[in-house]
C-alpha positions as CSV (number, residue, x, y, z in Angstrom):
1,M,17.1,5.6,0.4
2,N,15.2,8.3,1.2
3,R,14.0,9.1,-2.2
4,G,13.0,5.2,-3.4
5,S,10.7,5.7,0.5
6,L,9.0,9.1,-1.1
7,L,8.7,7.4,-4.7
8,T,7.0,4.2,-3.7
9,M,4.7,6.5,-1.5
10,L,4.2,8.6,-4.1
11,L,2.9,5.7,-6.6
12,H,1.0,3.8,-4.1
13,S,-1.3,7.1,-3.2
14,L,-1.8,7.0,-7.0
15,I,-3.5,4.1,-6.7
16,V,-6.6,4.6,-8.8
17,I,-9.9,2.6,-5.9
18,G,-13.1,2.4,-7.9
19,F,-16.4,3.2,-4.7
20,G,-20.0,3.4,-5.4
21,H,-20.5,5.3,-8.6
22,G,-16.9,7.3,-8.7
23,I,-13.5,6.7,-8.4
24,G,-10.6,8.2,-6.2
25,F,-7.1,7.9,-5.4
26,I,-5.8,5.4,-2.6
27,I,-4.4,8.9,-0.5
28,F,-7.8,9.3,-0.4
29,F,-8.9,6.9,1.2
30,D,-5.7,7.0,3.9
31,V,-6.8,9.9,5.1
32,F,-10.3,8.3,7.0
33,A,-8.9,4.8,7.5
34,I,-7.1,5.4,11.0
35,P,-10.4,6.3,12.5
36,H,-11.5,3.5,11.2
37,L,-8.7,1.1,11.9
38,F,-9.9,2.0,16.1
39,T,-14.6,1.7,15.4
40,N,-14.3,-1.7,12.8
41,G,-11.2,-2.8,13.1
42,I,-9.3,-5.5,10.4
43,E,-11.1,-8.1,9.0
44,I,-9.3,-9.6,6.1
45,N,-11.5,-12.6,3.8
46,F,-9.9,-12.6,-0.2
47,N,-13.6,-13.3,-0.3
48,S,-15.3,-10.2,0.7
49,N,-16.5,-7.7,-1.8
50,Y,-14.3,-4.8,-3.7
51,E,-15.9,-2.5,-2.0
52,D,-15.7,-4.1,1.9
53,R,-11.8,-4.4,1.0
54,V,-11.9,-0.7,0.7
55,M,-11.1,0.9,4.3
56,D,-9.0,-2.0,5.3
57,V,-6.7,-2.2,1.9
58,A,-6.3,1.8,2.7
59,V,-5.5,0.6,7.3
60,F,-2.6,-1.0,5.7
61,S,-1.7,1.8,3.1
62,A,-1.7,4.4,6.1
63,V,0.3,1.6,8.4
64,G,3.0,0.8,5.4
65,K,3.2,5.3,4.7
66,I,3.5,6.1,7.9
67,L,6.2,3.0,8.8
68,L,8.1,4.3,5.5
69,I,8.2,8.6,7.1
70,L,9.3,6.9,10.5
71,G,12.2,5.2,8.1
72,L,13.1,8.5,7.0
73,L,13.1,10.8,9.9
74,F,15.4,7.9,11.9
75,K,19.5,8.1,10.7
76,Q,20.1,4.9,12.3
77,K,20.6,1.7,9.2
78,N,19.1,-1.2,11.1
79,Y,16.0,1.0,12.3
80,K,15.4,2.0,8.7
81,I,16.2,-0.8,6.8
82,V,13.8,-3.1,9.5
83,L,10.6,-0.1,8.9
84,N,10.8,0.3,5.1
85,L,10.2,-3.7,4.8
86,I,8.0,-3.6,7.0
87,G,6.6,-0.5,5.2
88,L,6.6,-2.0,1.4
89,S,5.5,-5.5,2.7
90,L,2.4,-3.5,4.2
91,L,2.1,-1.7,0.6
92,L,2.2,-4.5,-0.9
93,F,-0.1,-7.2,1.0
94,S,-2.5,-3.3,0.4
95,V,-2.7,-4.2,-3.3
96,C,-2.1,-7.8,-3.4
97,Y,-5.1,-7.7,-0.9
98,L,-7.4,-5.1,-3.1
99,T,-6.2,-7.3,-6.6
100,Y,-7.2,-10.5,-5.3
101,G,-11.1,-11.3,-6.7
102,N,-12.8,-12.3,-9.7
103,W,-11.7,-10.4,-12.6
104,S,-14.5,-11.7,-15.1
105,Y,-17.0,-10.7,-12.4
106,S,-15.9,-6.9,-11.7
107,S,-14.0,-4.6,-13.9
108,L,-12.9,-3.1,-11.1
109,F,-9.7,-5.4,-9.8
110,G,-9.0,-5.1,-12.6
111,I,-8.8,-1.5,-13.0
112,S,-6.9,-0.9,-9.5
113,F,-4.1,-3.5,-10.9
114,S,-2.9,-2.0,-13.6
115,F,-3.0,1.5,-11.9
116,S,-1.1,-0.3,-9.6
117,I,1.9,-1.6,-12.4
118,P,4.0,1.1,-11.8
119,F,4.3,1.2,-8.1
120,L,5.1,-3.2,-8.4
121,I,7.6,-2.3,-10.7
122,Y,9.2,0.2,-8.5
123,S,8.8,-1.6,-5.0
124,L,10.9,-4.3,-6.4
125,L,13.9,-2.1,-7.8
126,F,13.0,-0.7,-3.5
127,L,13.3,-3.0,-2.3
128,A,16.6,-4.4,-3.7
129,T,18.5,-0.8,-2.9
130,I,16.7,-2.0,0.4
131,L,18.3,-5.6,0.1
132,V,21.9,-3.5,-1.5
133,E,21.4,-1.9,2.0
134,I,21.8,-4.6,4.1
135,K,24.4,-6.2,2.4
136,K,26.6,-3.2,3.2
């Protein structure tokens, strides 16, 4: 399960985000997410612009990755499973929140979605391994 957590975080970190006149990987925005959380808070609005969602997506991404890292540190199976499930859920929500929108109006939604496909595929496999661990 440790390898799955690390690969999940890596694939999520490589999702491309368009911002301003350029693009960047989501891991660059994760660095600024925690200060943004304390200064501006989180506002979930699926009708907002792509650019307005980027920092909120980064907050969910950073918290999800922190929970996956904490899951790596715990030895007890129950804590690992709970932290992995919550962390993976936050990462999946961040992708859904980032890519939900009018794709014909802005191509940024589609670009981010196309770069998130490897993460989405692997996250389903990682979820399956977590569910197998629950049944043991």
